[in-house]
FIMIKOL-312858 format. One record per residue: residue in three letters; x, y, z of N, C-alpha, C in turn. Coordinates in steps of 0.02 Angstrom, whole numbers, padded with zeros to 5 digits, always signed. Atoms other than C-alpha are relative to their C-alpha. Layout:
BEGIN
ALAXYZXYZXYZ;...
This chain:
BEGIN
MET+00001-00071+00016-04023+01559+02345+00019+00011-00073;THR-00015-00014+00070-04026+01626+02168+00066+00038-00007;SER-00065-00033+00009-03853+01674+02106-00011+00069-00030;PRO+00007-00067+00027-03832+01860+02073+00026+00003-00071;THR-00020-00008+00070-03812+01919+01894+00067+00035-00005;VAL-00064-00031+00012-03637+01959+01835-00009+00058-00049;VAL+00005-00057+00045-03625+02133+01758+00057-00003-00051;ALA-00050+00013+00052-03536+02110+01592+00046+00059-00012;ALA-00040-00059+00016-03474+02289+01576+00061+00006+00045;ALA-00056-00004-00047-03361+02271+01728+00051-00054-00015;LYS-00051+00050+00016-03195+02184+01697+00066+00017+00034;TRP-00068-00008-00026-03019+02157+01764+00049-00006-00058;THR-00052+00003+00051-02867+02189+01655+00068-00004+00034;THR-00066+00007-00030-02686+02144+01688+00038+00066-00004;ALA-00046-00057-00002-02562+02279+01737+00070-00027+00014;HIS-00069+00021-00011-02375+02275+01764+00008-00031+00069;ASP-00009+00034-00064-02320+02155+01901+00034+00044+00051;LEU-00034-00031-00056-02271+02220+02071+00073-00023+00002;THR-00071+00018-00005-02084+02220+02106+00011-00049+00058;GLY-00009+00052-00051-02081+02056+02204-00066-00022+00031;ALA+00060+00027-00029-02218+01941+02267-00004+00018+00074;THR+00008-00027-00068-02288+02010+02431-00070-00014+00025;ALA+00066+00006-00031-02431+01979+02552-00006+00050+00057;TRP+00014-00046-00055-02511+02102+02673-00058-00030+00040;TYR+00049+00035-00041-02604+02015+02814-00037+00044+00049;GLY+00030-00045-00049-02655+02168+02915-00063+00034-00026;GLN+00059-00039+00018-02807+02281+02915+00018+00070-00025;HIS-00017-00070+00015-02714+02447+02896+00070+00007-00029;ASP-00068-00003+00027-02553+02405+02804+00004+00023-00072;GLY-00002-00033+00064-02599+02494+02644-00040-00035-00053;PRO-00040-00056+00026-02594+02538+02503-00035+00067+00009;VAL+00031-00066-00001-02626+02726+02493+00011+00035-00066;VAL-00006-00043+00059-02659+02843+02349+00033+00064+00022;LEU-00036-00060-00019-02535+02986+02357-00040+00062-00018;LYS+00044-00059+00006-02623+03153+02380+00017+00041-00062;GLY-00009-00042+00059-02649+03256+02223+00026-00036-00061;THR-00025+00039+00057-02595+03114+02109-00046-00060-00011;THR+00033+00064+00012-02658+02951+02036+00044-00058+00021;LYS-00049+00052-00017-02508+02856+02105-00017-00034+00066;VAL+00015+00041-00058-02518+02718+02235+00065-00025+00031;LEU-00059+00022-00037-02388+02678+02369-00017-00064+00038;VAL+00004+00060-00043-02365+02503+02443+00065-00004+00040;VAL-00057+00000-00047-02249+02474+02592+00004-00067+00036;GLY-00012+00059-00042-02172+02321+02673-00041-00060-00020;GLY+00037+00061+00012-02271+02161+02692+00043-00061+00016;ALA-00034+00062-00016-02219+01979+02705+00018-00038-00063;ASP-00018+00044+00056-02127+01859+02590-00031-00069+00012;ALA+00031+00065-00004-02174+01677+02562+00015-00037+00065;GLY-00018+00031-00063-02084+01626+02721-00026+00037+00061;GLY+00027-00039-00055-02174+01757+02827+00046+00053+00027;ALA-00047-00051-00023-02022+01870+02846-00021+00069-00025;ALA+00018-00069+00017-02046+02059+02845+00044+00026-00057;LEU-00035-00028+00058-01995+02154+02688+00014+00074+00012;GLY-00019-00070-00007-01901+02320+02690+00002+00033-00068;ARG+00002-00031+00066-01958+02393+02526-00066+00037-00009;ALA+00059-00039+00017-02084+02515+02454+00002+00016-00074;ALA+00003-00013+00072-02144+02548+02277-00062+00042-00014;VAL+00055-00043+00022-02256+02672+02187-00024-00022-00069;TYR+00030+00017+00065-02376+02623+02048-00027+00062-00034;ASN+00024-00057+00039-02409+02751+01912-00045-00027-00055;PRO+00045+00026+00051-02565+02707+01811+00006+00034-00067;ALA-00008-00037+00063-02521+02837+01680+00043-00039-00049;ASP-00043+00039+00045-02382+02725+01612+00006-00073+00022;ASP+00003+00070-00022-02423+02562+01703+00069-00024+00023;THR-00066+00019-00025-02258+02554+01799+00001+00000+00076;TRP-00018-00002-00070-02199+02511+01974+00071+00025+00006;LYS-00067-00026-00011-02049+02607+02038+00016+00000+00074;ALA-00020+00001-00070-01957+02574+02200+00017+00071+00023;THR-00019-00066-00027-01937+02726+02313+00076+00004+00005;ALA-00072-00011+00003-01763+02802+02312+00036-00029+00060;THR-00025+00033-00060-01729+02751+02491-00054-00049+00023;GLN+00047+00053-00019-01810+02601+02573-00017+00005+00075;PRO+00019+00000-00071-01908+02591+02737+00028-00060+00037;SER-00020+00057-00040-01867+02473+02879-00045-00060-00015;PRO+00043+00058+00011-01930+02293+02858-00058+00000+00049;ARG+00060+00001-00042-02109+02282+02924-00054-00043-00031;ARG+00062+00033+00018-02261+02171+02917-00049+00010+00058;LEU+00052-00014-00049-02427+02191+03009+00008+00069+00031;HIS-00009-00070-00019-02387+02377+03017-00061+00039-00022;THR+00053-00043+00028-02498+02525+02970+00030+00051-00047;VAL-00019-00051+00049-02488+02646+02824-00057+00050-00005;THR+00052-00051-00003-02582+02811+02836+00020+00061-00040;ALA-00012-00062+00037-02593+02955+02713-00015+00060+00044;LEU+00008-00060-00041-02569+03121+02804-00030+00057-00041;ALA+00034-00056+00033-02656+03285+02766+00047+00039-00046;ASP-00047-00039+00040-02497+03363+02695+00028-00039-00060;GLY-00022+00041+00057-02473+03223+02566+00054-00050+00017;LYS-00049+00049-00021-02341+03129+02663-00036-00063+00026;VAL+00029+00063-00020-02368+02950+02723+00036-00025+00063;LEU-00027+00025-00063-02345+02883+02900-00005-00076+00003;VAL-00003+00073-00009-02292+02702+02932+00020-00013+00072;THR-00013+00012-00070-02298+02634+03109+00003-00074+00018;GLY-00001+00065-00032-02251+02480+03208+00009-00060-00046;GLY-00006+00061+00037-02267+02303+03145+00051-00047+00030;ILE-00052+00048-00018-02148+02156+03156+00057+00007-00049;GLY-00058-00012+00043-01972+02177+03089+00032-00062-00027;GLY-00028+00063+00025-01936+01993+03054-00051-00054+00008;SER+00048+00055-00005-02018+01823+03047-00017-00017+00072;THR+00012+00016-00070-01999+01799+03235+00019+00057+00047;ALA-00023-00056-00041-01944+01971+03295-00058+00029+00041;PRO+00053-00034-00038-02039+02066+03432-00026+00061-00038;GLY+00031-00057+00034-02149+02212+03386+00045+00061-00001;LEU-00038-00062+00009-02081+02380+03329-00038+00059+00030;ALA+00029-00063-00023-02111+02548+03412+00017+00057-00047;SER-00024-00052+00044-02027+02645+03273-00053+00020-00051;ALA+00044-00026+00052-02116+02751+03143+00042+00037-00052;GLU-00034-00035+00055-02064+02826+02975-00050+00039-00041;VAL+00042-00040+00045-02132+02957+02857+00031+00000-00070;TYR-00022-00004+00069-02122+02950+02668-00022+00067-00029;ASP+00015-00063+00033-02112+03115+02574+00003-00012-00075;PRO-00001+00016+00072-02166+03083+02393+00031+00055-00042;ALA-00030-00054+00038-02107+03255+02337+00076-00007-00003;ALA-00072+00009-00003-01929+03217+02392+00021-00072-00013;ASP-00013+00072+00007-01944+03027+02372+00049-00024+00053;THR-00044+00019-00055-01867+03001+02544-00040-00027+00059;TRP+00027+00025-00063-01901+02907+02706+00039+00032+00057;SER-00034-00029-00057-01862+02986+02874-00034-00025+00065;PRO+00029+00022-00063-01887+02936+03058-00056+00046+00022;ALA+00057-00039-00024-02050+02992+03138-00012-00012+00075;GLY+00006+00010-00072-02014+02966+03322-00014-00072+00018;THR+00011+00067-00026-02051+02816+03430-00066-00002+00039;MET+00062+00008-00037-02221+02757+03489+00014-00017+00073;ASN-00008+00017-00071-02248+02736+03675-00006-00075+00012;GLN+00009+00072-00006-02291+02553+03644+00017-00034-00066;ALA-00011+00041+00059-02217+02430+03521-00062-00041-00013;ARG+00062+00035+00015-02361+02347+03429-00002-00022-00073;TRP+00017+00020+00069-02419+02253+03275-00073-00021-00002;GLY+00071+00016+00006-02592+02214+03207-00045+00054+00027;HIS+00037-00055-00028-02649+02385+03268-00038+00037-00056;SER+00035-00042+00048-02760+02515+03184+00032+00069+00000;ALA-00025-00069+00006-02712+02690+03123-00048+00039-00045;VAL+00050-00039+00036-02837+02823+03068+00017+00073+00004;LEU-00011-00072+00002-02813+03003+03012-00062+00036+00028;LEU+00053-00039-00029-02917+03125+03116-00007+00067-00036;PRO+00009-00065+00034-02989+03291+03052+00051+00053+00020;ASN-00050-00049-00021-02859+03388+03153+00070-00015-00026;GLY-00064+00016+00030-02719+03306+03054+00042-00050+00038;LYS-00036+00050-00039-02663+03190+03193-00022-00070-00020;VAL+00016+00070+00015-02662+03000+03178-00011-00037+00065;LEU+00016+00041-00058-02746+02888+03305+00023-00072-00012;VAL-00024+00069+00002-02655+02723+03334-00027-00036+00061;ALA+00034+00033-00055-02746+02595+03440+00008-00076-00003;GLY+00001+00073-00007-02733+02417+03504+00059-00034-00032;GLY-00052+00040+00030-02633+02281+03421+00024-00054+00048;THR-00029+00055-00038-02523+02143+03490+00070+00019+00022;ALA-00068-00011-00026-02365+02150+03596+00025-00063+00034;VAL-00030+00057-00034-02244+02026+03672-00006+00010+00075;ARG+00001-00002-00073-02267+01984+03856+00053-00047+00027;ALA-00050+00043-00032-02158+01890+03980-00009-00072-00024;GLY+00003+00069+00023-02114+01714+03924-00008-00006-00075;ARG+00004-00002+00074-02120+01765+03740-00069-00015-00026;THR+00069+00006+00024-02308+01743+03734-00023+00070-00020;THR+00024-00065+00024-02416+01883+03664-00064+00021+00037;ARG+00061-00027-00030-02555+01995+03727-00029+00053-00046;ALA+00034-00054+00036-02683+02108+03647+00004+00064+00043;LEU-00010-00064-00034-02669+02293+03690-00065+00041+00003;ARG+00054-00049-00006-02795+02421+03753+00026+00070-00016;SER-00029-00067+00003-02676+02568+03737-00010+00033-00068;ALA+00007-00039+00061-02695+02707+03609+00044+00062+00006;GLU-00042-00060+00000-02588+02856+03558-00011+00040-00063;LEU+00008-00046+00056-02585+03004+03441+00068+00020-00028;TYR-00059-00027+00034-02455+03054+03312-00017+00070-00025;ASP+00010-00069+00021-02439+03241+03281+00054+00019-00051;PRO-00050-00016+00051-02354+03281+03115+00027+00071+00006;ALA-00022-00069-00008-02339+03464+03166+00051+00008+00057;ALA-00047-00004-00057-02232+03424+03320+00071+00011-00025;THR-00069-00018+00021-02054+03489+03312+00054-00042+00033;THR-00049+00043-00033-01970+03364+03428-00027-00071+00005;ASP+00021+00070-00007-01973+03174+03444-00040-00010+00063;ALA+00033+00009-00064-02030+03191+03624-00074+00019-00002;THR+00070-00023+00003-02192+03278+03572-00039-00029-00059;ARG+00035+00028+00058-02232+03180+03415-00053-00051+00020;TRP+00045+00053-00022-02317+03037+03509-00024+00014+00071;THR+00029-00010-00066-02436+03062+03656-00054-00053+00012;THR+00050+00051-00016-02543+02933+03745-00068+00033+00010;VAL+00069-00021-00015-02732+02950+03754-00032-00057+00040;GLY+00034+00050-00040-02861+02852+03851+00001-00069-00032;ASP+00001+00069+00024-02857+02663+03837-00068-00018-00029;MET+00062+00029+00024-02988+02569+03737-00034-00039+00057;THR+00036+00039-00050-03122+02481+03837+00022-00073-00001;ASP-00019+00070+00007-03067+02312+03769+00066-00006-00039;ALA-00061+00015+00038-02898+02246+03715-00019-00037-00063;ARG+00016+00033+00064-02899+02193+03533+00057+00009-00049;SER-00050-00003+00053-02791+02160+03382-00032-00023-00065;GLY+00027+00020+00065-02820+02136+03196-00068+00029-00014;HIS+00065-00031+00006-02969+02253+03204+00001+00055-00053;PRO+00005-00059+00043-03027+02375+03070-00025+00059+00040;ALA+00023-00062-00030-03055+02556+03120-00022+00047-00056;VAL+00030-00041+00052-03163+02679+03022-00015+00069+00027;ALA+00015-00069-00020-03171+02869+03032-00071+00018-00020;LEU+00069-00018+00012-03348+02937+03047-00011+00075+00013;LYS+00019-00070-00008-03440+03102+03074+00032+00031+00062;ASP-00030-00038-00055-03359+03234+03185+00065-00030+00024;GLY-00064+00029-00018-03196+03137+03185-00003-00061+00044;LYS+00005+00061-00040-03264+02992+03286+00028-00059-00039;VAL-00029+00059+00031-03178+02826+03253-00032-00062+00030;LEU+00031+00063-00021-03267+02658+03261+00050-00057-00009;VAL-00040+00061+00007-03163+02502+03298-00047-00060+00007;VAL+00049+00053+00010-03246+02338+03254+00032-00069+00009;GLY-00021+00070-00009-03215+02164+03325+00074-00008+00006;GLY-00070+00017-00005-03044+02086+03304+00010-00062+00042;THR-00016+00058-00041-02958+01959+03415+00035+00021+00065;ALA-00038-00011-00062-02885+01945+03590+00037-00064+00015;ALA-00040+00059-00015-02743+01827+03633-00019-00030+00068;VAL+00018+00034-00063-02794+01698+03765+00043-00063+00011;GLY-00045+00055-00010-02653+01572+03746-00020-00065-00035;THR+00020+00059+00038-02742+01451+03628+00028+00004-00071;ASP-00026+00000+00068-02697+01401+03451-00034+00053-00043;ARG+00037-00050+00039-02831+01515+03380-00031+00051+00048;ASP+00028-00052-00042-02870+01681+03463-00074+00010-00015;PRO+00071-00007+00012-03057+01707+03486-00017+00066-00034;ALA+00026-00060+00032-03152+01831+03379-00042+00039+00050;LEU+00037-00045-00044-03232+01981+03465-00061+00029-00035;ALA+00058-00037+00025-03404+02058+03445+00000+00072+00026;PHE-00001-00066-00031-03359+02210+03552+00022+00054-00049;CYS-00017-00059+00041-03353+02380+03466+00000+00061+00046;GLU-00002-00061-00039-03314+02554+03530+00016+00060-00043;LEU-00010-00063+00036-03302+02736+03479+00052+00043+00036;TYR-00046-00049-00026-03160+02859+03501-00026+00070-00016;ASP+00022-00069+00007-03210+03041+03529+00062+00045+00003;PRO-00061-00040-00001-03066+03157+03477-00005+00063+00042;ASP+00007-00060-00041-03139+03305+03572+00014-00015+00073;ARG-00011+00019-00070-03130+03211+03737+00059-00047+00009;ALA-00055+00048-00002-02990+03090+03692-00019-00061+00042;THR+00025+00056-00040-03097+02950+03765-00033-00051-00046;TRP+00033+00055+00034-03168+02782+03713-00065-00017+00036;THR+00065+00019-00028-03349+02730+03738-00025-00063-00034;PRO+00028+00059+00033-03423+02557+03709-00062+00018-00040;THR+00060-00008+00041-03554+02549+03572-00027-00069-00014;GLY+00033+00064+00011-03666+02412+03505+00046-00056-00022;ASN-00039+00058+00020-03594+02237+03488-00020-00023-00070;LEU+00016+00034+00062-03582+02152+03319-00050-00056+00014;LEU+00047+00055-00007-03720+02025+03291+00036-00067+00003;ARG-00042+00060-00001-03582+01896+03264+00073+00021+00012;PRO-00071-00016-00009-03403+01898+03329+00037-00008-00066;ARG-00034+00002+00064-03282+01930+03186+00075+00012+00007;ALA-00071-00010+00008-03098+01914+03145+00016-00010-00074;LEU-00019+00003+00071-03012+01935+02975-00057+00024-00045;HIS+00056-00029+00037-03165+02034+02919+00021+00067-00029;GLN-00011-00068+00026-03181+02204+02834-00056+00046+00023;ALA+00049-00051-00018-03268+02365+02888+00011+00059-00047;THR-00004-00052+00051-03307+02498+02758-00055+00051+00011;ALA+00049-00053-00010-03393+02667+02777-00047+00004-00060;LEU+00050-00012+00051-03556+02680+02679-00016+00075-00005;SER+00010-00072-00005-03575+02862+02735+00039+00023+00061;ASP-00037-00023-00059-03507+02971+02876-00034-00021+00065;THR+00034+00025-00060-03630+02887+02996-00015-00075-00002;THR+00016+00072+00005-03646+02707+02934+00060-00039-00026;VAL-00056+00044+00017-03524+02562+02914-00026-00069-00018;LEU+00016+00068+00020-03538+02396+02823+00056-00047+00022;VAL-00048+00052-00018-03451+02243+02896-00015-00064-00038;THR+00009+00059+00042-03423+02090+02787+00045-00057+00022;GLY-00039+00061-00006-03366+01912+02813+00038-00008+00064;GLY-00042+00016-00056-03230+01852+02927+00014-00074+00004;ARG-00019+00070-00009-03153+01691+02985-00061-00041+00022;ALA+00055+00044-00020-03276+01545+02999+00002-00013+00075;PRO+00001+00004-00073-03332+01529+03181+00016-00068+00029;GLY-00015+00066-00027-03296+01342+03196-00059-00047-00007;ALA+00051+00051+00007-03399+01185+03210-00065+00020+00036;GLY+00065-00014-00030-03585+01201+03244-00020-00054+00048;ASP+00024+00048-00049-03692+01103+03365+00001-00072-00026;ASP+00001+00068+00029-03699+00956+03244+00070-00026-00015;GLY-00069+00023+00009-03508+00946+03237+00029+00012-00068;THR-00025-00014+00067-03493+01000+03055+00034+00068-00002;PHE-00036-00063+00007-03379+01140+02998-00004+00022-00073;ASP+00007-00027+00067-03414+01250+02848+00047+00060-00007;PRO-00048-00055+00005-03264+01358+02798-00029+00061-00036;LEU+00030-00056+00036-03379+01467+02692-00059+00030+00038;SER+00061-00019-00036-03505+01500+02831-00006+00074+00014;ARG+00005-00071-00017-03462+01682+02861-00023+00040-00061;ARG+00031-00037+00055-03579+01746+02725-00032+00064+00025;THR+00041-00054-00027-03662+01869+02841+00034+00068-00006;ALA-00022-00069+00001-03648+02057+02833-00047+00040+00045;GLU+00041-00042-00043-03712+02194+02947+00023+00073-00004;THR-00016-00071+00003-03719+02383+02958-00008+00032+00068;TYR+00001-00038-00062-03685+02504+03100-00027+00070-00014;ASP+00029-00067+00004-03783+02665+03127+00025+00041+00059;LEU-00028-00041-00053-03692+02800+03224-00054+00032+00043;ALA+00054-00034-00038-03857+02882+03274-00029-00044+00054;THR+00031+00046-00049-03922+02727+03363+00052-00042+00038;GLY-00051+00043-00030-03758+02638+03404-00015-00073-00006;ALA+00021+00069+00007-03836+02476+03342+00021-00029-00067;TRP-00015+00037+00061-03793+02343+03213-00064-00034-00024;THR+00059+00030+00031-03924+02277+03092+00023-00048-00055;ALA-00017+00048+00052-03912+02121+02984-00025+00025-00068;VAL+00021-00014+00069-03916+02152+02796+00002-00066-00038;ARG+00002+00061+00040-03933+02028+02654+00068-00035+00000;ASP-00061+00039+00002-03804+01888+02658+00036+00008-00066;MET-00039+00004+00062-03663+01887+02532-00015-00067-00034;PRO+00011+00064+00034-03676+01751+02398+00041-00057+00029;ALA-00043+00051-00031-03533+01658+02487+00043+00033+00052;GLY-00041-00027-00053-03427+01679+02641+00072+00010-00021;ARG-00071-00013+00016-03248+01743+02642+00033+00035+00059;ALA-00041-00035-00050-03108+01805+02755+00064+00023-00035;GLN-00062-00029+00027-02947+01902+02726-00010+00027-00071;HIS+00016-00033+00063-03033+01985+02579+00014+00075+00007;ARG-00003-00072-00004-03033+02171+02539-00067+00029-00021;ALA+00062-00035+00017-03180+02291+02532+00016+00073-00008;VAL-00013-00070+00014-03172+02464+02454-00064+00036-00017;ALA+00059-00040+00014-03300+02603+02443+00002+00027-00071;LEU+00005-00025+00069-03359+02648+02268-00051+00057-00005;GLY+00048-00054-00001-03462+02799+02316-00049-00011+00057;PRO+00046+00006-00057-03600+02832+02445-00044-00063-00006;GLY+00044+00057-00003-03687+02671+02494+00021-00059-00043;LYS-00020+00055+00044-03586+02559+02377+00069-00025+00019;VAL-00062+00031-00021-03447+02437+02421+00015-00059-00046;LEU-00023+00056+00040-03345+02316+02315+00039-00047+00045;VAL-00032+00051-00042-03293+02155+02405+00039-00047-00046;ILE-00046+00031+00049-03144+02068+02324+00037-00058+00031;GLY-00043+00056-00017-03063+01897+02336-00010-00026+00070;GLY+00001+00028-00067-03019+01818+02503+00012-00074+00000;THR-00011+00072-00009-03013+01641+02569-00047-00025+00054;GLY+00042+00029-00053-03104+01522+02685+00036-00002+00066;SER-00040-00001-00062-02967+01549+02817+00018-00070+00021;ASP-00022+00067-00013-02916+01368+02804+00073-00005-00024;PRO-00070+00002+00021-02729+01324+02794+00012-00033-00068;ASP-00007+00032+00065-02756+01217+02638-00048+00034-00049;GLU+00047-00043+00036-02830+01352+02528+00028+00025-00067;ALA-00015-00038+00061-02833+01432+02356-00039+00065+00004;GLY+00033-00065-00004-02875+01617+02343-00061+00003-00044;TYR+00062-00008+00039-03049+01665+02283+00009+00052-00054;ARG+00004-00050+00053-03076+01754+02118-00064+00042+00007;SER+00066-00030-00006-03252+01804+02170+00002+00073+00020;VAL+00008-00071-00016-03299+01989+02173-00074+00016+00000;VAL+00070-00018-00005-03467+02056+02231-00006+00073+00022;ALA+00012-00070-00017-03540+02231+02250-00063+00005+00042;TYR+00058-00011-00042-03659+02290+02386-00028+00070-00012;ASP+00035-00063+00007-03788+02427+02361-00047+00008+00060;ALA+00038-00008-00061-03857+02490+02526-00072+00024-00014;ALA+00066-00026+00014-04005+02578+02445-00050-00055-00013;SER+00044+00055+00016-04078+02415+02383+00015-00063+00041;ASP-00022+00057-00040-03990+02298+02507+00009-00062-00045;THR-00011+00055+00047-03930+02190+02363+00075-00010-00013;TRP-00067+00019+00021-03771+02099+02313-00003-00018-00074;THR-00004+00015+00071-03721+02090+02130+00070-00026-00016;ALA-00065+00027+00018-03581+01980+02062+00032+00043-00054;ARG-00039-00035+00051-03446+02071+01964+00047-00051-00031;ALA-00049+00043+00032-03317+01997+01848+00053-00020+00051;GLY-00048+00025-00049-03196+01889+01948+00071+00022-00014;LEU-00071-00014+00007-03013+01924+01979+00032-00047-00050;LEU-00037+00044+00045-02892+01856+01850+00043-00049+00040;THR-00038+00043-00045-02789+01785+01994-00033+00000+00069;GLY+00030+00005-00066-02877+01722+02150+00053+00012+00054;ARG-00050-00019-00051-02794+01788+02308-00033+00023+00064;TRP+00021-00030-00063-02808+01841+02489+00060+00038+00029;ALA-00054-00039-00032-02706+01959+02601+00037+00042-00052;PHE-00029-00041+00053-02676+02075+02453-00012+00074+00013;ALA+00010-00073-00004-02672+02263+02425-00054+00021-00050;ALA+00053-00025+00045-02823+02354+02352-00011+00074+00014;ALA+00011-00072-00007-02852+02539+02320-00043+00025-00056;VAL+00041-00033+00051-02978+02647+02227+00038+00060-00027;LEU-00036-00055+00032-02894+02764+02103-00048+00059-00011;PRO+00043-00059+00010-02958+02941+02070-00050-00008-00057;ASP+00047+00010+00055-03039+02881+01908-00050-00055+00015;THR+00044+00051-00027-03136+02752+02013+00018-00071-00021;LYS-00024+00067+00011-03040+02605+01943+00029-00027+00066;VAL-00025+00031-00061-02984+02481+02077+00064-00038-00017;LEU-00064+00033+00009-02803+02425+02089+00005-00057+00051;VAL-00014+00057-00044-02765+02252+02161+00069-00027-00017;THR-00067+00026+00012-02589+02185+02183+00023-00045+00057;GLY-00029+00044-00050-02493+02048+02273-00050-00046+00033;GLY+00043+00044-00038-02565+01930+02401+00021-00072-00003;ALA-00011+00072-00002-02567+01744+02439-00049-00034-00047;THR+00043+00035+00049-02636+01625+02308-00017-00071+00020;ARG+00012+00069-00021-02618+01449+02380+00042-00016+00062;SER-00036+00019-00060-02567+01369+02543-00011-00074+00015;GLY+00008+00069-00022-02542+01197+02620-00007-00049-00057;LEU+00010+00052+00049-02608+01052+02519-00022+00027-00068;ALA+00020-00030+00064-02673+01171+02385+00060+00028-00037;ALA-00060-00028+00031-02495+01233+02350+00045-00055-00028;ALA-00048+00048+00029-02358+01150+02249+00044-00029+00055;ASP-00039+00021-00058-02255+01142+02409-00042+00013+00062;PRO+00044-00011-00058-02366+01113+02562+00032+00038+00058;THR-00033-00035-00054-02235+01192+02674+00008+00075-00013;ALA-00009-00071+00017-02236+01361+02585-00063+00029-00031;THR+00056-00036+00030-02374+01485+02548+00022+00031-00065;GLU-00016-00030+00066-02377+01537+02365-00027+00072-00002;LEU+00019-00071+00007-02378+01726+02339+00002+00019-00074;THR+00000-00025+00069-02405+01828+02182+00023+00072-00002;ALA-00016-00070+00014-02337+01989+02110-00048+00030-00051;ALA+00046-00022+00053-02480+02001+01985-00041+00061+00022;THR+00040-00060-00012-02569+02168+01973-00056+00003-00052;GLU+00055-00007+00047-02739+02200+01895-00043+00060+00019;LEU+00043-00059-00009-02861+02343+01873-00072-00018-00017;PHE+00072+00011+00010-03051+02338+01888-00031+00064-00027;ASP+00037-00057+00029-03153+02453+01777-00074-00018+00003;GLY+00070+00015-00009-03331+02451+01837-00046+00050-00034;SER+00041-00050+00034-03393+02589+01722-00059-00033-00033;GLY+00061+00026+00028-03570+02558+01673-00030-00056+00042;ALA+00024+00056-00042-03591+02428+01811-00048+00026+00053;
């Protein structure tokens, strides 16, 4: 396959380092752009040993600074971070330590007051779940992983709603209908009329590696119900799902599916991408990416355009990818952009109001690729992508 042309006008530039090397391994653990500002909030995450971090910081692109919030949230990793309609930010669930059970607690950050406050208790402790803001201002939390008897884990079907307008803890969280399939580590995308699409993920079955799912379903906020929709063409885990419009979604990459019939294993095999159409409920293959990747990030750069950044082959002995590619749905083409200055996976990425893209933190090397094979190397490096003219 002919390599795509790199657009010279697009480039990455260094910004001030994050306050402490951090990795975010979830689908919905942030960051978020604070409403009415150009500032970006990051919350929690994991340190090099996998322990949850109890800190939060705000990046201000106007003066290229990170500033810790005045009070700090509870330690969390594999949690969710959701910007609310009133400008506050909801953080839910996760794991509170390297081996601790899941959390049911939630907190709200008020950027105007620079304070964290309790936001009630979910009906189910969970991590690796999804959280999506609905048009009515409520937040839909679904799926994830929980501890079962014997300290093993299980994927969840349960879902619940957070109501920021509720006046008591007892009414802040209410259960809604269960998902059709239990899943964890899944992306969820808000679409037309408030419908939410959940895509793939994993389900714990007691093996070393949880199997990837092809199952997808839709949540209807008017009926508070879930309905199965078209299956992915390929089961996916550690992938990304990004809205191309209010009725279409692009899914990219994911963990390599394992050895083929000939016994060979290609860690870069998940090059494929596909799109979902809400009108038909079907997935359609689109042009393959130039190379496969997992634990990358994908951000929308306007209608029909997505930037796919970094990632890894999902192998324990890995170095993070610097590769960045852009997808244009109108022409079904991938174009290489300037690569990251620091290759990484499990990092934070956000589009700023001026359309620049902020990337910070993440894992850079693991296993035999790291200086110490027993510790994953993390980074605090921050960089900005300016794709103007690209």
